[in-house]
N, C-alpha and C positions, 0 to 999 in steps of 0.2 A: 485414260485418266476416269476415275471415277466420278458419278454423279450424286448431285443432292437430292434430296427429297423430293424437290420439284423436277427434276428430269435433265435440270441444267448441270454440265461441267462444273466440279468444284475444286479451288484451286488448291493446289497441295504446296503446302509452304509449313510443313509439317518440320521440319529439321531445326528451326529455330525459332523461338517465341519472345514476342517482345513482349506488350502490354498488356493485351487483352485477347485472350484466347476463346474461341468457339470450334466445339469439335461436331460435327454432323457424321454418324457412322463412322468411317474408317478416315474419313478428310477433315482436317483440320484448317480453319480460315485464321489469318492473320486480320487486325483491324487495326489501323491506325492510333497510335498511342493519344496523338494531337486532336481526336474527334471529340467535339461537343457534342455529338448528334448521341439520343439516345439509342434503344437496341433497333426499336423496328426500323429507324432512320437509317442505322447502322448496316441494318438487312439490306435495305434498300441499294444502298451504293453498291454492296460488292455480289448482289446476287439478283437484283432487280426486282427485289419481293416488296410488296407495301405490307402496312400492319394489317390490312385486309385480307391479303394473301397468307399471312402469317395465322390468321387468327381462324381461316376457313380451312386450314390443312387442320388444325388441331392438334400442333406438336405438343408435347412436355417439355414447357423449359421454366427455368428460374431467371428471372429476367432484372437485371439491377441498371440503372441508369449509368453509364458512364462518366457523367457529370459528381460521381461519387466522389474520387480522388482528387477531384479540383477543388471542392470542398467551396464552391460558390455560393451557396446557400440560396441565391436569387432564384436559381429554376427551382428548387425543391417548393419554392412559396408558389412559383408559377404554375408551376405542373401540378400543384397539388389538389387535393379533393377539400381537404380539409385542413386546419390545425388546431393545436389546443392553446389553450389562455386560461392564465391564473392571476388574478388580483391580488397584488402584494402592496405592502405598504409605500414602495416607492414605484410601482409600475405593474406593468402586465407581461408576464413570462410569456411564451411563445415556443413549441417546444415541436422538431420534425422527429423522425428516424431516419437514421443512415446506418449502411450497413457498417459492421465492427470490421468486416475485413480490410476495409481500405483504412483502416487506424495510422499502419507504418508509413503511409506514401502523405501524412495529411503537414501540410506547412509547420514548420516551426514556431510559426508565431499563434497557432493555436493552443499551446501549452498544454496539450493532450497527452495524456498518460495511457501509452495502449493497453498496457497490462492489465488497470485497474479503473476501478469505476472514480471519476474525480469530474468534479463542476469548476467551471470557471465562470467571468461573469461577460455577460453580454450587454454592451451599452449601446444603444441607439441614439444617433443624434438628428434622428429625422422627426418630423413633425408625429405627432400620435394620433390624431385623429383619425387618420384616413384607413387605420388597421389594415393595409393590405398586404403585409406580411413580405412581399416581393422588394418593396422599396425601401423595405428597414433593411434588408439583408444588402441591397443594391446600396445603400448609403452609408451602413453603418463600418465602425471603425474596427469591432471586434462581438464577437459572439462567444458563448458558454458554447461547452460540449461535454457529455457523458456518457462513458462507456459504459452500456449496457451487455447484458449477453446475447440481444437483439439486436442492437447497433449500438447508434451514435445519438444522442438526443442533442438538440441546439438549442437555446434559449437568449431569447432578444428582450429586453428591458422597455416597458411603455409608460409614460406616463399615467397616473390612475384619476387623473381631470376629466381625462377624456372618456372614461368609461360610458357615461351615458348616450354618447352620441355613435357608439359602436355598432357595426350592422348585426342585425336580430341571427345572422348566421354562425356566428361565434358560441352561441350558446353559453353567454357569458354573464353572470348573476353578478353585477354590479355592487351589490352590498355586502357580499360576502366573496373570501378566498373558493374559487370553484375551477376544477382541472378538468377539461375535457380532452378528448384524442385528437394527435396529428394522424393522419394517415397518407403519406406518399403513394403516388402511381407507379414509385418504382419497381413496385414486386416484392416479392417474398427476398428475405436473405438466407443466406448460406455459406459457411466455410469454405476456406481454400480446396481442403481437402477431404471432400465430406461426401456420401452419395447424397441423390439428388430424390427428394420426393416426391410423390406424384402430385401434380398440378393440374389439374381442368383435364379433357378428354382430348383423344386422339386415336386416330386408324392404326399407326403398329409402331409407334415409338415409346420409349420407356427410358428413363434416364435411371441410369448404375453407376456404381462406382469404376473410373476408365482409370483412376490414376497408376495405379499399380500396372497398367498393361504398357506403359512405357517408362522407361526410366529417363529419360530425358526430361520426357515431361510433369514427371513427380517435382522435382526441385522447382521446374520453372514457374509450376502453378502459386507458390509460395513466396518466390523470390521476384517475379517479373508481372504477373498477373494481377495486376495491384486495379484494376477498375472492373470488368466483370466478365463473365464466361460461360455459355450452357455447355452440358453435356450430351450425348445424345449416344444410344443405342437402339439397333432395329430390335425389336420384341419379334420373335418366333412366335410366339402364342395367338392365337385367332380370337377377334373381339374386343374393343376396348385396349385398354394401357394398363397393367400391372405396373404396380410401384415398386422399386428396389425393396426389398428389404435387408435389414444386416444379416450378415451368416449366424450370428450369434450376439449376446449381450455381452458391452463390453467386459473384460476382464474374466469372462467364464471361460471355464476350462474349453479346448477347443481340441477335437480328435486329430490325429496327423502331426504333430507338431510334437517336438521333442521336450523333454522337461528339465529343468535345469535347477540348482540347488541354491540358497541364498551367497554360497559363497560363490558359486559361479558366475553368479550375475556382480557380485562385489570387486571384482575383477576386472570388468568393465566399467570404468569410471574416468577414462580418457579418449581423446580423439586417437589416440595411438593406438589403444586396447580396444577401440570401440565404447560407445556410450551404450549401456542397458538401462532400463529400470523395470522395475514391476509396477503393475497396476489389478490387486486384486491377487487372479490366479493367473495373470497374463507376464508374459514377461515382452520388451518392445527394445528394438536397436532404435534409437533415435538420434545416432550419430549425424547423419547427414539434415537432419531439422534442427540441431541446436543452433543454426547460425540464423534460421529464419525465425525463433522462437519471437513472436511479438512483445514477451514483457521483457528481452534483452538474453544475451546466450548466459551469461553468469549467474543470472536466477533459477535455469532449467539445470544448469548444473549443481544446483545443492542436491539436488536428488540423482545423481548419476550414482552408479552403482547399486541403487537401493529404491526406496519404494516413494512412487511418486505420488500416492492417493494421500496423505498427510499434509503436502502440499494443495492439492486441491479440496481439503477441506475447507483449508484459508481460502481460497480464491476459488468463490463459488462458480465463477462465470467460466469453468472449466468445464463443468457440469450439464451441458446439451447435446442433445444427438450427433449436431457437428462435430464437436471435436471427440467427442467417444470415437465417431466413425473416422477422423483424422488417425485417432491412435492405434484402431485397429489397423489401418494400414501399413503401419509398423511393426507388426506382431511378428515374431520370431518362433515363440513357443510358450511353455506354461510351465508355472511352477506352485507346487503344493506345499512345500515345508514352512512352516511357522515359524519365525523367529522364538528363539529357546529363552523362558525366562528363567534367570539365574535364582536358584533356592535363596531364601533371607535366610541371613545370618543372625537369630536371633540375639548375638551377642553384639552386631554391628550396629549402632546407634542410627546410624542412616538406610537403614534397609528399610524402612520404612517409607521413604520418600518419594514423590510422584514420579511418575514418567513424565521426559520432557520430549519437546519436539526434536529433533534430529538435527534441524537448520541450526539451534542453537549452539555455540560454539563455546565450551567450558574454558574458564581457566584457572578452576581448582573443582575437585568431583564432590570430597567429603570437607566440607561442607559443600554445596552444590553452587555454583557462581558461572554463572553463563550470558552469552551476548548475543543478538543475531550478527548476520550479516550485514553490513552497514548499507547495502545499495535494498534492502528492502524495508529501511526506514523510511524513505519518501515515497514509498508505495500508496500510503495511505495516511491520511491526517492521525487518523486515531489506531494507534500500533494494534494489531492482533494477540489476544491475551495470549496464545501461543508462541509469539513470538518476543513478548515483552520480557526483556533483559530480567536475569534473575540475581538476586545477592542475599546470600544467605549467611548467617554467621553461625549457623548451629541445624543439628537434625531440625526438619520440618515437623511440629508435633501435628499428629493427627487427630482434631479435636471433633467430638459428637456434638454435633449441632442442637441436640436436644438437650445437652448437658450445661452447653454452653451460658456463660453471665458473665455480666462486665459489670464491674464495681465503677462506683463516682462519687468521687469524697474528698476528702482533706479539709483545709483550713479554710475556713468562712462557710462550709457546708452545714446547714440545718440539719439535713437529713442523708445518711448514705446509702445510694441507690445503689440496688442488685437487679441488672435487667438482663432478661432471657433475649434469645436472638428475635423471638417472635415478639414481644414487649416494644423491641427496638423498632422492628420494622412498622410499628402502628406511630410511631410519630411522623409528623410530615416530612417529606421527603426532600434531599438538596442534592441537585448533581453538579459537580463544579467538572471542567475539562483543565487537567494539569498533569505536567511531566512529571518523572520522580527521576533523576539522575544522581547514580551514584558520586559520592564526594570524591572517588579516583577515576572517573571518566577521562580516558585519554592517558593515562598514566605511563603506556608505556613508551611515549613519547620523549617523558621526563627521564625515564630508564638508559636510552641510550647516549643522555647526558652523563649520569652519575648512577651506581645503583642505588635502588629505595627498597622499600617494605612494602610490599602490599600485592594483591592480586596483578597480573601484567593487562589490564585491563585497553581495548582498543578506543574506537571512535564511538561506541554503538551500545558504551553503559547508559543507557538513556532511553527513554519510552514515554509512548504520552499515551492517557486514558482518560476516558469520562469515569469519574466516582459517584456511585450514588449511595445515599445514606441518612446519617441523621447528623444536623447542625451540632457543633460541639454547646456552643450557646444554647441551645434547645435542651441538653442534657444537663447542664451544669443549671440552668434556672429550677428544671425540674427537684434538682438537688438543694435548690436553695440559695442558690450561689447565683449574686450580680456580676458578670465581668467585671465591668466599668468602676464598681465600687468594694470589691475584695480587697484584703491587704492582706497581701502574696507576691512572691518575687516571681514564682514558676509555677507551669504545669507540667507535670511527670507522667509519661506514658511507660507502660509495663505489656513488654510481650509474653506470650505463655511457651516460647521457646527456649531451650535449658540445656546444660552442658550436665555433665555427670554429677556434681555438685549441689545442682537446683539452680544454680545463678541462671537467671535470665535476663534476655536482652531488654535497654530500656533506654529510655532519652527523654528530653526535656527542650521546650521551650520558652524562653522570658514571659511572663503575663501579657507585658505592653506590645509583646507581636499577636497575641490572642485578641487582644481587644483591638488592633490595628484589622486583623483579618475578621472578626468577628463570626457572620452566619456562614464565610468562606471554607472555615475547616470545618471539616466533614468527618464524622465515623463510618467509614464506609464498610455496605457489605454485597455492593455490587459493584462491579467494572466491567464498561463497555456493555452494559443490561445483561449483563448474566451475577451467579454468584462469584465471587472473588476466588480463583482458584488457589490451591493450597501453597502453591507457590510462594502466592502475593499476600497471603496473608489471612485466609480463609478461618474462620468465618466472617472476620472484622478486622481492620486496619484502621488506622490515623493516617489522614491526607490532610496535610499542612500546606497548601500551593506558594510556590514560590520559594521553600527552603530546600537545601539537600537531603537526601533521600534518607541518610542515617536517624534521621528525628521522625520519619514517617511509621512508624513502630509497626508492623506485622502482627496478626494474632494478639491482639490486643485485648485484655483481661484487667486491665485499673486504669483509670484518671487520678491523678492525684494533685490537689494544689498544695503547694509547698512554699518554704520562705528558702530553702535551699534547691539548688538544680537536681538532678538525678546526679546518684553516687555511680550510677555502671559507668563500664569501664571503659564503653565504646564513648562515653559523653565527658568522661573525666581524661585518659589517658590515649586518645586516639580521635582522627578526624578535627585536628588543629592544623593551622598553617604555622609556616615559621620561614626566615629568611635562610637564603642560599650558605649562609656561612654558621648554623645550628645542626649540627647532628647528633649522631646516637652518645656521644660522648659527654656531649653540653647540654642537651636538650631538658629543659622544666618544661612540660607541660601545663603547669599551674600559672604560668605565666601570660597566658594566652586563651581568649575565649573559646567556646566551641562555635565550627561552623554554623551556621542557619541561613540566611540568605548567597547563593550563589554567585559569581560574577559572570557576567555576559561571555556566553558561549557560541560557537558556531563549529560545521564540520561539512565536508565534503563527502558524500554519500556517492554519489557517482561523478565522474569513473573511479573506477578502485586503483589503487595504488598500483602501477604497473601495466593497465590497460593500453593494448594496442591500439590505437584512433583507424578509424578510415579514413578521416580526412585531415590533413596537416596543415592545414588553414584556419580552420576553427573548433571550436571542443563546448559541447553542450554539457555544463557542470550544474547538479543540483544537491540539492544538502538540508540542513537545520540548523536555525539557532535561536537561543533564549536568554533570558537574563532573570535572577532573583530577584525577589520580592514584588513579582508585576510587572516590572519594567518591560514594555511592548519592542519590538525590535523596529526601527525605522531605517536601516539602511545596512547591506550586507554588501562587501564589496571584493570583488575579484580579481586576479592580476595571473598574468603567464608566464611573466618578464619580471619576475623577483621585486614585484613591487613598484619599479618604473612607472608603472600607467596600472590605472584602475577602472574598473566598469562596475555598475551597480547591476545584480541580482532583481529578477522580478520576485518583489515579494508576496507571498498567496496570504488571502484573507485569514484572518483567524477567528473572525465573528466574535472579538473581547475589545474590552476597552483598551487603549492603548497603558492607560496605567493600571488595569488590574487583566494584564495579559500572562494567563499564569500555564498556559498551553505552548508549545512550541512552533514558530514561524518557518514554515518549507519555504524553499525559493528555487530559482532556477535561472540561470543566464546563459546566454549563448557569447564567447567571448575569443578574439582572434588570437592565432599562435604567431609571436613573434617569426618573421621568417628567416631572423639568423641562427634560429633553434636549430643544433644538428642531432638526431635522432631521438632525443628527450626535453622533454619540457615538462618543467615544474608549475602546477595551477598552486593556487594558497587563496585562502577566504578569511575575512575578518568582517565581526559583526558589530552594530553601535547600535546601543538601546537608547531609551526614552529619555535617558540622563544624561545622554552623548557620552558614557563609558566607552570603551572601543577595547578591545583585547589586546594584550601584549605583543610584542610582533616576533619576541624570541621565545624559547622554553626556558637559558640557560638565564634568566631574571627573575624566571619566577619557581625556579627547583625546589623544593623540599624533601626533607627526609621522607616522610609518608608519601610521596607522589599525588599530593591530593590539589583541586583546582589548577588543572592542567586547562589552561583555555587560551593557549599563545594560537597564533595565527595557523590554522591546519593547511597542510601543503600534502599535495600527492603531487606522482611522478606520472607521467603516462609515454607512452613510446610510439615516436610518429610513423607514418607510414616510411616505407621506401620508395623511393623515385622510380 
């Protein structure tokens, strides 16, 4: 039997891994998955070592307390040197750092999204003035969690009235909001398949990448080692400890590896053919890793057979050394070929359209219309610009920002304005969070009943963003128009996108709607803190919260007050709703008004239709809900037995007033699967808004010839695991 660094025999339990793994040289020691000791105590139990022994040996190691995966919180405060505190109007936030690698093992009650940054709310029911932290966690009902690149933050709420009684050690300024730093004694955090960096000093021990040296060890680290681990390998160099260096920068060309083409990689997009991805000049076989991807296998499969870099640009938590090291473990080759850019056809009006993210699923290419994968909509409250659904009616104009002008005038104006982009930016800014939803969102469900005319949208023709610009009311005042007094009936918005005849896209809203929304209507030039992308209206679009996307004109170049609504085709002959007996042989578009406010809507984003579940007793469901006119969502109901029994989903806070909720409400709930379900279960959701409007139960009753306003109960079928 081989010996450990102490000279004592080691325990050879390498064949199988449970929860916690420690490797000393060629010996791997298995730790009890139910232990609640930190590493030093654990080592004492197994090797007869004390904490003092460990320090005296000076081994290099990364230590993470086992209690990480228990998420007990109490021990973090008890064993911490300090914690952070931030005064808020409602209390004091406390923050701890926890390792991100434990994310997948956390209890479902934490509402923690392992793939992205997501903050929930901690509410302490304990007294405020002790500020001992430990008792807060011990007696709390819940706490918040935020995934960061370096770990997970936990937050507690404490009443602000206790501020003056807090211990001086908190460094808390009672008069203002001030954040300090919490440092847990649990040590530095590393990812599951990473090479460990040098920590401290030691005689002859150096952490290196050990994962690739054992195939059985490789998968177990991700799948089973949820608590903590140490890697050790004896260093052959004399004097001190050498830090392990990566062989090369992630994605850089590596000698001695085969070179593949884009076509080669594209063939490997399924488990049957192996799953390959590229990153810079690297080719990687991620087949064995897909099932263990913290964000879910469906999300990483979006990059199967292609470049993963475009996804990592959106999800920056991947861009850390530990993840790069993990990726290089799966390296199989190089790629030097660049995607071929097709030559522009000057006769093609769409030849100058912008590049789009590969995750977008087109329902038409010319004009380009596409939606993101549904499961990505619940990753973040604000949809990344690259994943925001795209709805274009015409070619995307390429507008020179230096030549751009916005004209404001019409009935009631004392002066017609002509504003440059720079002049618009000088007005006081206003930001509003609101969704944009296509009138045809979920049209594909109506097509199953009876054919309709329109793009075959799924349930992701909707996205949420923060829009920044100038309140429309301010521009009207600059033009001498008092919106409350002006004698007109409509405000018309004209875009710069045009067809070969020069006809542009346009829309209008009733003046009464503008009076109701006032400064919430924004002439926007920023989207999620960046210039609006071309596909979404660069340099300027109109944002009218609470109404259908068809009226929120992109590439805005004229605003006109008028007694008549827009004469544009899409205002007069489209985007109107009819009953199911009206078809193209008897339709009269002049008999109904244009769609403005959208009815209550919800959809299931996870699991996807056809997902094979791992658990046949219950399923966790995630999705979005929204209602037009600023009506907030008060309830989302879930059922897995055809509506015989219902369960309420947990609504995530929107930070918007109930009657001015312009952004969507994301929700999540875990519901039981009926025992009588055989092979397949159907999950459904319905939302209720603040006016107690509820979604209709079936598509049949709301079918219409254009397939708009599709908001029946949303349903997905899932496959149950076999016994």
